[in-house]
C-alpha positions as CSV (number, residue, x, y, z in Angstrom):
1,E,-182.8,112.3,121.4
2,V,-181.3,115.8,120.9
3,I,-177.9,114.6,122.0
4,R,-178.1,111.4,119.9
5,Q,-179.0,113.4,116.8
6,S,-176.2,115.9,117.5
7,L,-173.6,113.1,117.8
8,K,-175.0,111.5,114.6
9,N,-174.4,114.8,112.7
10,L,-170.7,114.9,113.7
11,D,-168.0,113.8,111.2
12,D,-165.9,110.8,112.2
13,A,-163.0,112.8,113.5
14,A,-165.1,115.0,115.7
15,L,-167.1,112.0,117.0
16,V,-163.9,110.2,117.9
17,R,-162.7,113.3,119.8
18,V,-166.0,113.6,121.7
19,L,-166.1,109.9,122.6
20,G,-162.5,109.9,123.5
21,N,-163.0,112.9,125.8
22,L,-165.9,111.2,127.5
23,M,-164.0,108.0,128.0
24,T,-161.1,110.0,129.4
25,S,-163.3,111.9,131.9
26,H,-165.3,108.7,132.8
27,P,-162.8,105.8,132.6
28,Q,-164.9,103.5,134.7
29,V,-167.4,103.2,131.9
30,A,-165.0,102.7,129.0
31,P,-164.7,98.9,129.4
32,K,-168.5,98.5,129.6
33,V,-169.1,100.7,126.5
34,V,-166.5,98.8,124.5
35,S,-167.9,95.4,125.5
36,V,-171.4,96.5,124.5
37,A,-170.4,98.1,121.3
38,V,-167.9,95.5,119.9
39,P,-167.5,92.5,122.3
40,E,-165.8,90.3,119.7
41,L,-163.2,93.1,119.0
42,T,-162.3,93.9,122.5
43,F,-158.6,93.5,123.0
44,L,-156.3,94.7,125.8
45,P,-153.8,97.3,124.5
46,T,-150.2,96.6,125.2
47,K,-149.8,99.9,126.9
48,A,-152.3,98.8,129.5
49,L,-150.1,95.9,130.4
50,V,-146.8,97.8,130.7
51,A,-147.7,101.4,131.6
52,K,-150.4,101.0,134.2
53,R,-150.1,98.5,137.1
54,S,-152.4,98.0,140.0
55,V,-151.9,96.1,143.3
56,G,-154.5,93.8,144.7
57,V,-155.1,90.7,146.9
58,I,-155.8,87.3,145.5
59,C,-159.1,86.5,147.1
60,Q,-160.1,83.2,145.4
61,V,-158.2,80.5,143.6
62,G,-159.6,77.5,141.7
63,N,-158.5,75.1,138.9
64,E,-159.2,77.7,136.2
65,G,-157.6,80.7,137.9
66,G,-158.6,83.2,140.6
67,M,-160.0,86.6,141.5
68,I,-158.1,89.7,142.6
69,E,-159.6,92.3,144.8
70,C,-158.3,95.8,144.1
71,P,-160.3,99.0,144.7
72,E,-158.9,100.7,141.6
73,L,-159.8,97.8,139.3
74,E,-163.1,97.3,141.0
75,A,-164.0,100.9,140.3
76,A,-163.0,100.5,136.7
77,F,-164.7,97.1,136.0
78,G,-167.4,97.0,138.7
79,S,-166.2,93.8,140.4
80,A,-163.2,91.8,141.4
81,V,-161.0,90.9,138.4
82,S,-160.4,87.4,137.2
83,V,-156.9,86.1,136.6
84,G,-156.0,83.0,134.6
85,R,-154.3,80.0,136.2
86,N,-151.1,80.5,134.3
87,Q,-150.9,84.1,135.5
88,L,-151.0,83.0,139.1
89,G,-147.7,81.2,139.0
90,P,-147.0,78.8,141.9
91,Y,-149.8,80.3,144.0
């Protein structure tokens, strides 16, 4: 309760800095926090598509797409990551 009240008392700029620092130091929780806070406003930033790449193994393929196993992504998202059918190419 003390932490919640302390955060509530911060101005917007300070609160953004605190939350940003927390997400930077604990990146594995950032997607979960965002999906809980604003699920309808969760969009992938362009930088995530071009600046950061991961390598994994396609472990499952179906009509709608597949799943990629990648330790780095699993640590960030808590599970294998889904991929759309059009992203799989001729696989």
